A tleap script that builds the chain and sets N, CA, C and O, in Angstrom:
source leaprc.protein.ff14SB
mol = sequence {
  NMET GLU GLN ASN LEU GLN ALA GLU ALA LYS
  PRO ILE LYS ILE PRO GLY PRO SER HIE PRO
  ILE SER ILE GLY ARG ASN ALA GLY ARG VAL
  ILE VAL SER VAL ALA GLY HIE VAL ILE ALA
  ASP THR ARG ASN ALA LEU THR LEU SER GLU
  ALA HIE TYR PRO ALA VAL GLN TYR ILE PRO
  SER GLU ASP VAL ASP MET ALA LEU LEU THR
  ARG THR ASP ARG SER THR TYR CYS PRO TYR
  LYS GLY ASP ALA SER TYR PHE SER ILE PRO
  VAL GLY GLY GLU ARG SER ILE ASP ALA VAL
  TRP THR TYR GLU THR PRO TYR ALA ALA VAL
  ALA ASP ARG LEU ALA PHE TYR PRO ASP ARG
  VAL ASP ALA ILE GLU ILE ARG CSER
}
set mol.1.N position { 0.818 -1.188 0.000 }
set mol.1.CA position { 0.000 0.000 0.000 }
set mol.1.C position { 0.865 1.256 0.000 }
set mol.1.O position { 0.661 2.122 -0.851 }
set mol.2.N position { 1.825 1.394 0.922 }
set mol.2.CA position { 2.664 2.578 0.961 }
set mol.2.C position { 3.897 2.357 0.114 }
set mol.2.O position { 4.389 1.235 -0.001 }
set mol.3.N position { 4.388 3.414 -0.470 }
set mol.3.CA position { 5.559 3.323 -1.321 }
set mol.3.C position { 6.539 4.393 -0.885 }
set mol.3.O position { 6.128 5.457 -0.421 }
set mol.4.N position { 7.835 4.128 -1.027 }
set mol.4.CA position { 8.801 5.179 -0.783 }
set mol.4.C position { 8.605 6.258 -1.835 }
set mol.4.O position { 8.232 5.969 -2.972 }
set mol.5.N position { 8.855 7.491 -1.451 }
set mol.5.CA position { 8.652 8.606 -2.372 }
set mol.5.C position { 9.773 8.624 -3.406 }
set mol.5.O position { 10.893 9.035 -3.103 }
set mol.6.N position { 9.479 8.186 -4.614 }
set mol.6.CA position { 10.463 8.218 -5.679 }
set mol.6.C position { 9.831 8.627 -7.000 }
set mol.6.O position { 10.500 9.216 -7.849 }
set mol.7.N position { 8.588 8.331 -7.178 }
set mol.7.CA position { 7.932 8.631 -8.442 }
set mol.7.C position { 7.648 10.123 -8.545 }
set mol.7.O position { 7.339 10.779 -7.550 }
set mol.8.N position { 7.756 10.650 -9.763 }
set mol.8.CA position { 7.453 12.057 -9.965 }
set mol.8.C position { 5.958 12.310 -9.918 }
set mol.8.O position { 5.499 13.199 -9.201 }
set mol.9.N position { 5.208 11.548 -10.665 }
set mol.9.CA position { 3.751 11.702 -10.682 }
set mol.9.C position { 3.162 10.666 -9.733 }
set mol.9.O position { 3.307 9.461 -9.938 }
set mol.10.N position { 2.505 11.148 -8.709 }
set mol.10.CA position { 1.935 10.257 -7.710 }
set mol.10.C position { 0.482 9.960 -8.062 }
set mol.10.O position { -0.330 10.875 -8.202 }
set mol.11.N position { 0.163 8.685 -8.202 }
set mol.11.CA position { -1.232 8.346 -8.502 }
set mol.11.C position { -2.116 8.603 -7.288 }
set mol.11.O position { -1.689 8.441 -6.145 }
set mol.12.N position { -3.331 8.997 -7.550 }
set mol.12.CA position { -4.327 9.177 -6.490 }
set mol.12.C position { -5.430 8.183 -6.749 }
set mol.12.O position { -6.011 8.154 -7.834 }
set mol.13.N position { -5.721 7.363 -5.747 }
set mol.13.CA position { -6.760 6.349 -5.892 }
set mol.13.C position { -7.917 6.654 -4.954 }
set mol.13.O position { -7.728 7.197 -3.866 }
set mol.14.N position { -9.105 6.300 -5.390 }
set mol.14.CA position { -10.322 6.504 -4.609 }
set mol.14.C position { -10.738 5.160 -4.015 }
set mol.14.O position { -10.836 4.172 -4.742 }
set mol.15.N position { -10.984 5.109 -2.693 }
set mol.15.CA position { -11.446 3.851 -2.097 }
set mol.15.C position { -12.738 3.376 -2.759 }
set mol.15.O position { -13.574 4.181 -3.168 }
set mol.16.N position { -12.881 2.074 -2.855 }
set mol.16.CA position { -14.076 1.486 -3.458 }
set mol.16.C position { -14.212 0.045 -3.019 }
set mol.16.O position { -13.545 -0.373 -2.074 }
set mol.17.N position { -15.054 -0.719 -3.676 }
set mol.17.CA position { -15.301 -2.106 -3.278 }
set mol.17.C position { -14.036 -2.972 -3.230 }
set mol.17.O position { -13.934 -3.856 -2.379 }
set mol.18.N position { -13.090 -2.739 -4.112 }
set mol.18.CA position { -11.869 -3.555 -4.112 }
set mol.18.C position { -10.852 -3.092 -3.067 }
set mol.18.O position { -9.950 -3.851 -2.711 }
set mol.19.N position { -10.983 -1.870 -2.576 }
set mol.19.CA position { -10.092 -1.332 -1.548 }
set mol.19.C position { -10.894 -0.347 -0.679 }
set mol.19.O position { -10.736 0.868 -0.799 }
set mol.20.N position { -11.757 -0.888 0.197 }
set mol.20.CA position { -12.593 -0.004 1.009 }
set mol.20.C position { -11.811 0.664 2.145 }
set mol.20.O position { -10.910 0.069 2.738 }
set mol.21.N position { -12.174 1.894 2.423 }
set mol.21.CA position { -11.637 2.627 3.572 }
set mol.21.C position { -12.823 3.265 4.276 }
set mol.21.O position { -13.640 3.945 3.655 }
set mol.22.N position { -12.907 3.036 5.588 }
set mol.22.CA position { -13.946 3.705 6.373 }
set mol.22.C position { -13.299 4.337 7.596 }
set mol.22.O position { -12.331 3.816 8.151 }
set mol.23.N position { -13.856 5.466 8.001 }
set mol.23.CA position { -13.350 6.215 9.143 }
set mol.23.C position { -14.529 6.491 10.068 }
set mol.23.O position { -15.581 6.962 9.636 }
set mol.24.N position { -14.334 6.190 11.346 }
set mol.24.CA position { -15.385 6.455 12.326 }
set mol.24.C position { -14.791 6.854 13.658 }
set mol.24.O position { -13.653 6.515 13.979 }
set mol.25.N position { -15.575 7.573 14.418 }
set mol.25.CA position { -15.128 8.007 15.742 }
set mol.25.C position { -15.034 6.801 16.668 }
set mol.25.O position { -15.941 5.970 16.708 }
set mol.26.N position { -13.936 6.708 17.409 }
set mol.26.CA position { -13.773 5.672 18.424 }
set mol.26.C position { -14.408 6.203 19.705 }
set mol.26.O position { -14.011 7.253 20.209 }
set mol.27.N position { -15.390 5.481 20.228 }
set mol.27.CA position { -16.104 5.936 21.422 }
set mol.27.C position { -15.292 5.754 22.697 }
set mol.27.O position { -15.652 6.294 23.743 }
set mol.28.N position { -14.207 5.002 22.621 }
set mol.28.CA position { -13.405 4.740 23.804 }
set mol.28.C position { -12.292 5.749 23.998 }
set mol.28.O position { -12.151 6.717 23.251 }
set mol.29.N position { -11.511 5.487 25.024 }
set mol.29.CA position { -10.324 6.276 25.330 }
set mol.29.C position { -9.128 5.489 24.801 }
set mol.29.O position { -8.988 4.303 25.098 }
set mol.30.N position { -8.269 6.134 24.023 }
set mol.30.CA position { -7.102 5.483 23.448 }
set mol.30.C position { -5.856 6.045 24.138 }
set mol.30.O position { -5.648 7.258 24.189 }
set mol.31.N position { -5.033 5.130 24.668 }
set mol.31.CA position { -3.814 5.515 25.369 }
set mol.31.C position { -2.647 4.770 24.729 }
set mol.31.O position { -2.686 3.547 24.591 }
set mol.32.N position { -1.610 5.510 24.340 }
set mol.32.CA position { -0.411 4.921 23.764 }
set mol.32.C position { 0.730 5.151 24.744 }
set mol.32.O position { 0.944 6.274 25.201 }
set mol.33.N position { 1.472 4.079 25.071 }
set mol.33.CA position { 2.577 4.224 26.011 }
set mol.33.C position { 3.831 3.539 25.491 }
set mol.33.O position { 3.773 2.551 24.758 }
set mol.34.N position { 4.972 4.100 25.898 }
set mol.34.CA position { 6.281 3.555 25.559 }
set mol.34.C position { 7.206 3.789 26.749 }
set mol.34.O position { 7.304 4.905 27.259 }
set mol.35.N position { 7.873 2.744 27.182 }
set mol.35.CA position { 8.898 2.843 28.231 }
set mol.35.C position { 8.392 3.606 29.459 }
set mol.35.O position { 9.116 4.423 30.029 }
set mol.36.N position { 7.166 3.342 29.856 }
set mol.36.CA position { 6.603 3.983 31.039 }
set mol.36.C position { 6.094 5.391 30.818 }
set mol.36.O position { 5.655 6.040 31.767 }
set mol.37.N position { 6.139 5.875 29.603 }
set mol.37.CA position { 5.666 7.227 29.278 }
set mol.37.C position { 4.362 7.135 28.499 }
set mol.37.O position { 4.239 6.334 27.573 }
set mol.38.N position { 3.392 7.958 28.879 }
set mol.38.CA position { 2.169 8.066 28.087 }
set mol.38.C position { 2.472 9.036 26.954 }
set mol.38.O position { 2.739 10.216 27.178 }
set mol.39.N position { 2.425 8.515 25.740 }
set mol.39.CA position { 2.728 9.313 24.555 }
set mol.39.C position { 1.470 10.016 24.046 }
set mol.39.O position { 1.528 11.148 23.565 }
set mol.40.N position { 0.330 9.324 24.162 }
set mol.40.CA position { -0.944 9.884 23.692 }
set mol.40.C position { -2.060 9.389 24.598 }
set mol.40.O position { -2.031 8.260 25.089 }
set mol.41.N position { -3.039 10.255 24.809 }
set mol.41.CA position { -4.212 9.918 25.624 }
set mol.41.C position { -5.366 10.749 25.077 }
set mol.41.O position { -5.349 11.977 25.156 }
set mol.42.N position { -6.369 10.069 24.522 }
set mol.42.CA position { -7.460 10.806 23.872 }
set mol.42.C position { -8.783 10.073 23.969 }
set mol.42.O position { -8.829 8.850 24.098 }
set mol.43.N position { -9.838 10.832 23.905 }
set mol.43.CA position { -11.189 10.311 23.712 }
set mol.43.C position { -11.724 10.771 22.355 }
set mol.43.O position { -12.921 10.678 22.082 }
set mol.44.N position { -10.819 11.266 21.512 }
set mol.44.CA position { -11.198 11.808 20.206 }
set mol.44.C position { -10.499 11.109 19.046 }
set mol.44.O position { -10.265 11.730 18.010 }
set mol.45.N position { -10.166 9.841 19.198 }
set mol.45.CA position { -9.500 9.112 18.120 }
set mol.45.C position { -10.493 8.768 17.020 }
set mol.45.O position { -11.687 8.592 17.265 }
set mol.46.N position { -9.972 8.677 15.811 }
set mol.46.CA position { -10.728 8.145 14.690 }
set mol.46.C position { -10.154 6.775 14.370 }
set mol.46.O position { -8.937 6.591 14.360 }
set mol.47.N position { -11.029 5.817 14.110 }
set mol.47.CA position { -10.595 4.488 13.702 }
set mol.47.C position { -10.708 4.397 12.187 }
set mol.47.O position { -11.787 4.576 11.622 }
set mol.48.N position { -9.576 4.116 11.534 }
set mol.48.CA position { -9.560 3.966 10.090 }
set mol.48.C position { -9.419 2.479 9.785 }
set mol.48.O position { -8.454 1.837 10.201 }
set mol.49.N position { -10.376 1.951 9.066 }
set mol.49.CA position { -10.341 0.571 8.607 }
set mol.49.C position { -10.115 0.604 7.103 }
set mol.49.O position { -10.854 1.253 6.363 }
set mol.50.N position { -9.080 -0.107 6.663 }
set mol.50.CA position { -8.713 -0.074 5.251 }
set mol.50.C position { -8.489 -1.490 4.732 }
set mol.50.O position { -7.629 -2.226 5.217 }
set mol.51.N position { -9.281 -1.843 3.744 }
set mol.51.CA position { -9.165 -3.136 3.060 }
set mol.51.C position { -8.968 -4.256 4.077 }
set mol.51.O position { -9.767 -4.394 5.003 }
set mol.52.N position { -7.925 -5.050 3.919 }
set mol.52.CA position { -7.681 -6.192 4.797 }
set mol.52.C position { -6.692 -5.881 5.916 }
set mol.52.O position { -6.312 -6.788 6.656 }
set mol.53.N position { -6.262 -4.622 6.063 }
set mol.53.CA position { -5.290 -4.238 7.083 }
set mol.53.C position { -5.969 -4.110 8.450 }
set mol.53.O position { -7.169 -3.846 8.525 }
set mol.54.N position { -5.198 -4.298 9.536 }
set mol.54.CA position { -5.781 -4.057 10.871 }
set mol.54.C position { -6.204 -2.596 11.009 }
set mol.54.O position { -5.589 -1.706 10.422 }
set mol.55.N position { -7.254 -2.356 11.786 }
set mol.55.CA position { -7.728 -0.982 12.021 }
set mol.55.C position { -6.633 -0.172 12.707 }
set mol.55.O position { -5.853 -0.706 13.496 }
set mol.56.N position { -6.584 1.123 12.396 }
set mol.56.CA position { -5.577 2.036 12.939 }
set mol.56.C position { -6.290 3.178 13.651 }
set mol.56.O position { -7.287 3.709 13.161 }
set mol.57.N position { -5.760 3.548 14.824 }
set mol.57.CA position { -6.290 4.676 15.577 }
set mol.57.C position { -5.525 5.936 15.178 }
set mol.57.O position { -4.301 5.984 15.300 }
set mol.58.N position { -6.234 6.944 14.708 }
set mol.58.CA position { -5.634 8.233 14.382 }
set mol.58.C position { -5.989 9.201 15.502 }
set mol.58.O position { -7.161 9.452 15.780 }
set mol.59.N position { -4.960 9.735 16.134 }
set mol.59.CA position { -5.097 10.519 17.363 }
set mol.59.C position { -4.801 11.986 17.062 }
set mol.59.O position { -3.808 12.291 16.402 }
set mol.60.N position { -5.658 12.908 17.542 }
set mol.60.CA position { -5.396 14.336 17.316 }
set mol.60.C position { -4.037 14.735 17.907 }
set mol.60.O position { -3.671 14.286 18.993 }
set mol.61.N position { -3.307 15.566 17.196 }
set mol.61.CA position { -1.974 15.970 17.651 }
set mol.61.C position { -2.019 16.664 19.006 }
set mol.61.O position { -1.059 16.578 19.772 }
set mol.62.N position { -3.108 17.346 19.314 }
set mol.62.CA position { -3.183 18.023 20.619 }
set mol.62.C position { -3.278 17.032 21.783 }
set mol.62.O position { -3.098 17.418 22.938 }
set mol.63.N position { -3.560 15.763 21.488 }
set mol.63.CA position { -3.624 14.732 22.519 }
set mol.63.C position { -2.384 13.841 22.533 }
set mol.63.O position { -2.371 12.795 23.182 }
set mol.64.N position { -1.346 14.260 21.816 }
set mol.64.CA position { -0.073 13.548 21.763 }
set mol.64.C position { 0.980 14.442 22.405 }
set mol.64.O position { 1.020 15.644 22.141 }
set mol.65.N position { 1.839 13.856 23.254 }
set mol.65.CA position { 2.940 14.613 23.850 }
set mol.65.C position { 4.033 14.739 22.796 }
set mol.65.O position { 4.949 13.920 22.736 }
set mol.66.N position { 3.928 15.762 21.976 }
set mol.66.CA position { 4.832 15.949 20.848 }
set mol.66.C position { 6.275 16.166 21.310 }
set mol.66.O position { 7.201 15.945 20.531 }
set mol.67.N position { 6.487 16.595 22.565 }
set mol.67.CA position { 7.842 16.776 23.087 }
set mol.67.C position { 8.583 15.443 23.190 }
set mol.67.O position { 9.812 15.424 23.258 }
set mol.68.N position { 7.839 14.318 23.202 }
set mol.68.CA position { 8.451 12.994 23.280 }
set mol.68.C position { 8.739 12.395 21.901 }
set mol.68.O position { 9.275 11.291 21.802 }
set mol.69.N position { 8.381 13.125 20.835 }
set mol.69.CA position { 8.589 12.647 19.471 }
set mol.69.C position { 9.683 13.458 18.779 }
set mol.69.O position { 9.884 14.637 19.071 }
set mol.70.N position { 10.380 12.803 17.862 }
set mol.70.CA position { 11.384 13.469 17.034 }
set mol.70.C position { 11.079 13.162 15.575 }
set mol.70.O position { 11.003 11.998 15.181 }
set mol.71.N position { 10.904 14.212 14.775 }
set mol.71.CA position { 10.635 14.023 13.343 }
set mol.71.C position { 11.849 13.382 12.683 }
set mol.71.O position { 12.994 13.715 12.989 }
set mol.72.N position { 11.570 12.449 11.765 }
set mol.72.CA position { 12.655 11.797 11.030 }
set mol.72.C position { 12.583 12.192 9.559 }
set mol.72.O position { 11.673 12.908 9.142 }
set mol.73.N position { 13.543 11.724 8.786 }
set mol.73.CA position { 13.574 12.022 7.353 }
set mol.73.C position { 12.716 11.063 6.542 }
set mol.73.O position { 12.522 11.268 5.343 }
set mol.74.N position { 12.198 10.014 7.186 }
set mol.74.CA position { 11.419 9.018 6.435 }
set mol.74.C position { 10.118 9.628 5.922 }
set mol.74.O position { 9.459 10.401 6.617 }
set mol.75.N position { 9.767 9.271 4.709 }
set mol.75.CA position { 8.474 9.649 4.146 }
set mol.75.C position { 8.035 8.534 3.213 }
set mol.75.O position { 8.857 7.885 2.566 }
set mol.76.N position { 6.735 8.324 3.153 }
set mol.76.CA position { 6.162 7.327 2.257 }
set mol.76.C position { 4.940 7.943 1.595 }
set mol.76.O position { 4.478 9.024 1.962 }
set mol.77.N position { 4.438 7.220 0.614 }
set mol.77.CA position { 3.265 7.700 -0.109 }
set mol.77.C position { 2.241 6.582 -0.209 }
set mol.77.O position { 2.578 5.452 -0.561 }
set mol.78.N position { 1.006 6.895 0.097 }
set mol.78.CA position { -0.117 5.987 -0.098 }
set mol.78.C position { -1.051 6.648 -1.110 }
set mol.78.O position { -1.475 7.784 -0.893 }
set mol.79.N position { -1.380 5.977 -2.198 }
set mol.79.CA position { -2.239 6.612 -3.199 }
set mol.79.C position { -3.657 6.873 -2.701 }
set mol.79.O position { -4.408 7.606 -3.344 }
set mol.80.N position { -4.036 6.283 -1.562 }
set mol.80.CA position { -5.368 6.513 -0.996 }
set mol.80.C position { -5.381 7.632 0.043 }
set mol.80.O position { -6.419 8.252 0.274 }
set mol.81.N position { -4.228 7.891 0.671 }
set mol.81.CA position { -4.213 8.861 1.771 }
set mol.81.C position { -3.223 10.001 1.587 }
set mol.81.O position { -3.388 11.053 2.204 }
set mol.82.N position { -2.202 9.823 0.759 }
set mol.82.CA position { -1.259 10.908 0.512 }
set mol.82.C position { 0.127 10.647 1.072 }
set mol.82.O position { 0.510 9.501 1.310 }
set mol.83.N position { 0.882 11.735 1.281 }
set mol.83.CA position { 2.252 11.673 1.778 }
set mol.83.C position { 2.255 11.537 3.293 }
set mol.83.O position { 1.567 12.283 3.990 }
set mol.84.N position { 3.030 10.584 3.802 }
set mol.84.CA position { 3.156 10.377 5.242 }
set mol.84.C position { 4.530 10.835 5.705 }
set mol.84.O position { 5.541 10.577 5.052 }
set mol.85.N position { 4.549 11.518 6.844 }
set mol.85.CA position { 5.779 11.907 7.525 }
set mol.85.C position { 5.870 11.072 8.791 }
set mol.85.O position { 4.857 10.603 9.310 }
set mol.86.N position { 7.100 10.888 9.291 }
set mol.86.CA position { 7.317 9.984 10.411 }
set mol.86.C position { 8.015 10.654 11.589 }
set mol.86.O position { 8.724 11.649 11.443 }
set mol.87.N position { 7.782 10.064 12.772 }
set mol.87.CA position { 8.421 10.478 14.007 }
set mol.87.C position { 8.938 9.238 14.720 }
set mol.87.O position { 8.357 8.157 14.613 }
set mol.88.N position { 10.029 9.405 15.444 }
set mol.88.CA position { 10.520 8.370 16.341 }
set mol.88.C position { 10.190 8.786 17.768 }
set mol.88.O position { 9.915 9.952 18.048 }
set mol.89.N position { 10.223 7.797 18.665 }
set mol.89.CA position { 9.998 8.040 20.086 }
set mol.89.C position { 11.295 7.654 20.792 }
set mol.89.O position { 11.481 6.481 21.118 }
set mol.90.N position { 12.205 8.614 21.040 }
set mol.90.CA position { 13.519 8.298 21.586 }
set mol.90.C position { 13.507 7.470 22.877 }
set mol.90.O position { 14.384 6.626 23.062 }
set mol.91.N position { 12.549 7.687 23.763 }
set mol.91.CA position { 12.524 6.914 25.018 }
set mol.91.C position { 12.296 5.427 24.764 }
set mol.91.O position { 12.550 4.611 25.650 }
set mol.92.N position { 11.826 5.060 23.583 }
set mol.92.CA position { 11.594 3.668 23.237 }
set mol.92.C position { 12.792 2.975 22.621 }
set mol.92.O position { 12.741 1.775 22.351 }
set mol.93.N position { 13.871 3.712 22.394 }
set mol.93.CA position { 15.081 3.128 21.829 }
set mol.93.C position { 14.922 2.741 20.366 }
set mol.93.O position { 14.072 3.277 19.655 }
set mol.94.N position { 15.762 1.793 19.927 }
set mol.94.CA position { 15.786 1.349 18.528 }
set mol.94.C position { 14.424 0.876 18.037 }
set mol.94.O position { 14.061 1.098 16.882 }
set mol.95.N position { 13.685 0.233 18.908 }
set mol.95.CA position { 12.379 -0.327 18.543 }
set mol.95.C position { 11.398 0.759 18.090 }
set mol.95.O position { 10.514 0.495 17.274 }
set mol.96.N position { 11.549 1.957 18.608 }
set mol.96.CA position { 10.572 3.018 18.364 }
set mol.96.C position { 11.007 4.025 17.309 }
set mol.96.O position { 10.486 5.139 17.261 }
set mol.97.N position { 11.954 3.642 16.467 }
set mol.97.CA position { 12.340 4.501 15.343 }
set mol.97.C position { 11.223 4.449 14.302 }
set mol.97.O position { 10.735 3.371 13.962 }
set mol.98.N position { 10.828 5.598 13.805 }
set mol.98.CA position { 9.745 5.715 12.813 }
set mol.98.C position { 8.476 5.013 13.285 }
set mol.98.O position { 7.795 4.355 12.499 }
set mol.99.N position { 8.165 5.153 14.557 }
set mol.99.CA position { 7.021 4.469 15.170 }
set mol.99.C position { 5.693 5.188 14.946 }
set mol.99.O position { 4.628 4.614 15.173 }
set mol.100.N position { 5.754 6.418 14.511 }
set mol.100.CA position { 4.559 7.257 14.391 }
set mol.100.C position { 4.512 7.845 12.991 }
set mol.100.O position { 5.537 8.250 12.443 }
set mol.101.N position { 3.313 7.890 12.416 }
set mol.101.CA position { 3.195 8.547 11.118 }
set mol.101.C position { 2.001 9.477 11.121 }
set mol.101.O position { 1.077 9.341 11.923 }
set mol.102.N position { 2.046 10.424 10.204 }
set mol.102.CA position { 0.963 11.385 10.055 }
set mol.102.C position { 0.855 11.795 8.596 }
set mol.102.O position { 1.852 11.891 7.881 }
set mol.103.N position { -0.369 12.033 8.175 }
set mol.103.CA position { -0.632 12.595 6.847 }
set mol.103.C position { -0.973 14.057 7.077 }
set mol.103.O position { -2.083 14.380 7.500 }
set mol.104.N position { -0.025 14.941 6.800 }
set mol.104.CA position { -0.222 16.351 7.109 }
set mol.104.C position { -1.156 17.043 6.126 }
set mol.104.O position { -1.824 18.014 6.482 }
set mol.105.N position { -1.207 16.558 4.906 }
set mol.105.CA position { -2.171 17.053 3.917 }
set mol.105.C position { -2.788 15.842 3.230 }
set mol.105.O position { -2.495 15.564 2.067 }
set mol.106.N position { -3.642 15.123 3.950 }
set mol.106.CA position { -4.160 13.850 3.436 }
set mol.106.C position { -5.282 14.012 2.438 }
set mol.106.O position { -5.890 15.075 2.311 }
set mol.107.N position { -5.540 12.918 1.731 }
set mol.107.CA position { -6.700 12.847 0.857 }
set mol.107.C position { -7.949 12.502 1.661 }
set mol.107.O position { -9.060 12.870 1.278 }
set mol.108.N position { -7.766 11.788 2.789 }
set mol.108.CA position { -8.897 11.379 3.637 }
set mol.108.C position { -8.972 12.295 4.857 }
set mol.108.O position { -8.200 13.247 4.971 }
set mol.109.N position { -9.899 12.007 5.763 }
set mol.109.CA position { -10.170 12.885 6.903 }
set mol.109.C position { -9.279 12.599 8.112 }
set mol.109.O position { -9.774 12.543 9.238 }
set mol.110.N position { -7.996 12.419 7.902 }
set mol.110.CA position { -7.105 12.143 9.023 }
set mol.110.C position { -6.106 13.282 9.231 }
set mol.110.O position { -5.026 13.063 9.780 }
set mol.111.N position { -6.450 14.479 8.805 }
set mol.111.CA position { -5.573 15.633 8.941 }
set mol.111.C position { -5.315 15.942 10.410 }
set mol.111.O position { -6.201 15.802 11.253 }
set mol.112.N position { -4.101 16.359 10.698 }
set mol.112.CA position { -3.678 16.769 12.032 }
set mol.112.C position { -3.868 15.659 13.061 }
set mol.112.O position { -4.174 15.922 14.224 }
set mol.113.N position { -3.684 14.426 12.624 }
set mol.113.CA position { -3.774 13.256 13.502 }
set mol.113.C position { -2.551 12.380 13.272 }
set mol.113.O position { -1.942 12.399 12.202 }
set mol.114.N position { -2.202 11.605 14.309 }
set mol.114.CA position { -1.047 10.735 14.233 }
set mol.114.C position { -1.469 9.303 14.503 }
set mol.114.O position { -2.466 9.066 15.186 }
set mol.115.N position { -0.714 8.342 13.970 }
set mol.115.CA position { -0.979 6.926 14.181 }
set mol.115.C position { 0.328 6.256 14.599 }
set mol.115.O position { 1.414 6.731 14.267 }
set mol.116.N position { 0.211 5.140 15.335 }
set mol.116.CA position { 1.356 4.465 15.915 }
set mol.116.C position { 1.413 3.016 15.442 }
set mol.116.O position { 0.382 2.346 15.383 }
set mol.117.N position { 2.605 2.526 15.104 }
set mol.117.CA position { 2.786 1.114 14.798 }
set mol.117.C position { 2.697 0.327 16.096 }
set mol.117.O position { 3.466 0.591 17.021 }
set mol.118.N position { 1.783 -0.631 16.193 }
set mol.118.CA position { 1.617 -1.392 17.446 }
set mol.118.C position { 2.872 -2.124 17.903 }
set mol.118.O position { 3.077 -2.294 19.105 }
set mol.119.N position { 3.717 -2.560 16.971 }
set mol.119.CA position { 4.917 -3.295 17.358 }
set mol.119.C position { 6.093 -2.388 17.708 }
set mol.119.O position { 7.180 -2.873 18.022 }
set mol.120.N position { 5.882 -1.078 17.657 }
set mol.120.CA position { 6.958 -0.137 17.980 }
set mol.120.C position { 6.665 0.671 19.234 }
set mol.120.O position { 7.447 1.547 19.605 }
set mol.121.N position { 5.551 0.386 19.887 }
set mol.121.CA position { 5.206 0.980 21.175 }
set mol.121.C position { 4.894 -0.163 22.136 }
set mol.121.O position { 4.718 -1.305 21.711 }
set mol.122.N position { 4.826 0.140 23.420 }
set mol.122.CA position { 4.525 -0.923 24.393 }
set mol.122.C position { 3.059 -1.291 24.385 }
set mol.122.O position { 2.709 -2.461 24.543 }
set mol.123.N position { 2.191 -0.297 24.202 }
set mol.123.CA position { 0.760 -0.596 24.245 }
set mol.123.C position { -0.040 0.481 23.537 }
set mol.123.O position { 0.301 1.663 23.581 }
set mol.124.N position { -1.107 0.054 22.885 }
set mol.124.CA position { -2.170 0.933 22.403 }
set mol.124.C position { -3.424 0.377 23.034 }
set mol.124.O position { -3.999 -0.599 22.553 }
set mol.125.N position { -3.842 1.006 24.111 }
set mol.125.CA position { -5.010 0.523 24.856 }
set mol.125.C position { -6.264 1.268 24.413 }
set mol.125.O position { -6.230 2.474 24.168 }
set mol.126.N position { -7.348 0.548 24.316 }
set mol.126.CA position { -8.645 1.178 24.056 }
set mol.126.C position { -9.538 0.806 25.216 }
set mol.126.O position { -9.872 -0.363 25.409 }
set mol.127.N position { -9.923 1.802 25.985 }
set mol.127.CA position { -10.766 1.598 27.161 }
set mol.127.C position { -12.137 2.196 26.937 }
set mol.127.O position { -12.292 3.149 26.174 }
set mol.128.N position { -13.121 1.642 27.595 }
set mol.128.CA position { -14.474 2.207 27.453 }
set mol.128.C position { -14.711 3.316 28.441 }
set mol.128.O position { -15.793 3.903 28.463 }
savepdb mol mol.pdb
quit
């Protein structure tokens, strides 16, 4: 789905029956933690479900402790969502490099939100 940014002309694809994408408000509280630090805590997450991929929680940036993140040079492109920028979480060590991504000017409704790779953080909890 995501590609390294190398192509000059980036294709834009529209979700449909062969590649569905749905976005809905998560009614629970989403907490992301790494190395004993709460990185994000929100009741305003959006759950993005895309094709056969696991659902992803997109968290508003105001509910993320941005002081614990460091922007990296990594970038990727998804023809359904746009250009992604990445952050590492230094307190998580090597495991948490490029652990967070965001679509700063997305094609879908995930603007100004961040998402976390589950295997690069200690926990993504969803509580009621």
